[in-house]
Residue, then its C-alpha position, 0 to 999 in steps of 0.5 A: m539633469d534638468l528637463a524643464f525649459t528655461p524662461e528664455e527657451q519658453a520665449f523662443r517657443e512663443e516666437i516660433r509659434t507666432w511665426v508659424r501661425d502667421n506664415l503656415p498656409k491654412d490649406i496645407s495645415d488642414k491637409v496635415h491635420s487630416a492626414m491628406r496627401l501632400t503634393r510636391d507643390d505643398m511640400q515645396r511651398w512650405a520649404k521655400i517659406l522656411g528657406k526665405k526665413g533661413w529656417l529650412g536648415y534649422g539644424w545648421p550652424k551659422q557658418f553654413g547659413g543656418p540659425g545656429w540654434n542649440a539642440v533644445q531650440k531645434h527641438l522646440f522648433e520641430e515641436e511647434c511646427a508639428l503641432a501647428g500642422a506644418p508638413r515635415v521638412v523633407p529630410f533628404g536635403p537639409v537634414m541628411v545630406a547637408p550635414v555630410i557635405m558640411a562635415f566631409g565635403s570640400k569648400e567648393q562642394q559646400e558653396r555649390f550645393l548648400p545654398g540650393i538646399a537651404s532655400g528649398e529650391v533643390w529637391w534631394s533623393q536618397g540612393y541607399s537601398e537596393p533590391g538585395s540590400g536593405s538592412d544589409l546595406a554593405s552588400l550593395k552592388t551599384r557600381a561606379e567605375r572611375k574613368g579619367d575625371k568621371y565615374i560611370v555608374n551602373g545598377q539599381k536603387t529601390w524604395t527611393t522615397l519621393g524620388q520622382y521629384g528628385d533633382w539630385m541624389f546622394n548615392l552609395v556606390r561600390t568602387s572596390t570589391e577588395g577587403k570587407p564590403q564596407t571598405g569599398i563604398s563611396f559617396l557620390l552626388l548625382d544629378m538625376k537629370t543625367k542621361g541614363v537615369t530612369v525613375r520608375p514609380i512604385k504604386l502602393l495599395d492606396g494608389d499613390c507612388e511614394v517610393n520608386e525604383v531608380f536605374f543607372d545605365n552608364v551614367e556619367v558623374p563628374a569625379e568632383n561630385l565624390i564626397g571625401e575620399e574614395n572607398k570611405g563612403w561607409t563612414y559618411a553613410k553612418h554619419l548620415l544614418s544617425h540623423e535619419r534614425t533620430n528623425i524617424a522617431d519624430v516624437n512631435r508628430a506622435k504628439r499631434e497624432l495622439e490628439r487626432l486619435k482622441r478626436i476620432a475616438k470621441t467622434e466614433g463613440v468609442w471614447d467611453d469604452a474603458r478598454f479602448r481608452d486604456q489603450i490610448a492611455l498606454l500609448e500616451v504614456d509611451i509617447v511621454a516616455l519617448e519625449m523624456l528620452v529625447l529631452r535627456v539627450l538634449s539636456a546632455e548636449k546643452s550641458g556639454k556632456n557626451s550625449l547618449d548615443i541612442a539613435g537606434l533606440l529612438k528609431i525603435r520606439g518612435s517607429e513602433i509608436q507610429q504603428r500603434y497610433s495608426e492602428l488605434m485610429m483605424l480600430a476606432a473608426g471601424p468600417y469607416s476607415l476603409p474608403f480611400i478615394h482621392e477625388a472624393m476626399d479632395a472634394g470633401w465628400q467623405g465626412d467632416f469633424p466639427g470645425g471642418v476637419l476631414g474625419n476618418a480618411p485615410l486611416a486604412s492607408t496610413y495604417f498600411n503605410m506605417r508598416k514600413t517604419t520598423i523596416y526603413g532606416g535600418s530594421n528594428e531587429v538590426q537596431r536592437n542588436i546594435v543597442a545590445q552591443t552598445v550596452l552589453g559590449 
C-alpha cells in the first residue's frame, strides 16, 4: 500500500489549484472561510462554473460526460476546492442521484436527466426521511399507486435539505406492502413543480430554513420516471447511501476548519492554554487518521484491489470530527460565539480577523447545526451495528 502521491498526481493537484484560484469568486470563498450562510445564488453560481468546465460531475465516467478521473484525482479535486474556500458541491444531483441513474436508469432517463445535473442548471432534492422513518428508512409510508401510465403519490417527507430550492426530487415510495418492508419500495423521480407538491420550510434556531417538510397530495408522476424495476428501490437506495455516507465524512472540509479553529484560538488568546492546545492536537491527529483511512481506500481502488467497504465507518468518524471542531471553536470564542444577527454579519459589523476575515460568527449556530451530523445519513448507532456485523459476521 503506497499512500504517497506520484509526480503525475502532484502535477494534477497543481492544475486543479491554479484553476480554482482563477475561477472561484472571491465573495463566495470569503463567505465559506468565515462560515457565513450561502444563498442559493452563491451555490448555483459555483455549480454552473464547475458545470461549464465539465467538473460538476467530477466523479462521473467519460461516457456520461464526466472527466473520467480516478479515485485519487477525485480526492485531490475535493481537497483543493475545500482548502480554497469553495462551497461544497450540493450532492443530491451530481453525487447521489446521478450514479443511480447511470447504474440503473434507462438510456432515455440518462439522456433526459444527466445533462441538467452536469451543467448545474437543475437543483435536486432527496425524498428519503419521513416523520416516523429516519434511520429505520424501510418503514417509510409515502405511497405510490400505479394507475395506467402514472403513479399517484401521497404522503410526507421531512428534513429535506434545501428542498425549498428543489426543481426535482428523487423519492423513495412504497408500492407494495407484501413481504419484508424493504421489498415494497420503489425509486421515483418527481418534478417538484407538479400540482399537489407542497414544500413547508422548517425554521431552525439560527433563523435559517435549511430543511423542509414536503407533502404529496395525489401527485401524478409519469411511470416513465420510475428508476429500474418496481419494488427494487431499496437496492438503488443502498447504492446511493454509500455515496452519501462517504460524502458526509468530508475530511477535506475538516482540514480547512482545523485551520480556522487555530486562527480563532490564537485571536481569542486561548492558544497559549496548554490544555486547550492539547484538544486541538488530538483533533488534528484524528483528522490525519481519517485522511489515512480515506487514502487507504483510494490506494486499494488505484491498485485494482477490492476497496474497503467502510462507508459507514467514514461517516461515523467524519461526523464526530465535525462536531468536535465546531465545539472547540465555540469554546475558544466564549461569549463572542453567541451573537448571530444575519444583517449585522452581512454588513461586517461583528468584528474581523486580520486580513478581513469575519471573526467568530456564526460559531454557536454552526455548533448546534452540527448536532445533526451523527444522525442524518443513517445514525451513527446504526452504522456501528453495520460495521460490527461486517467485521464480526
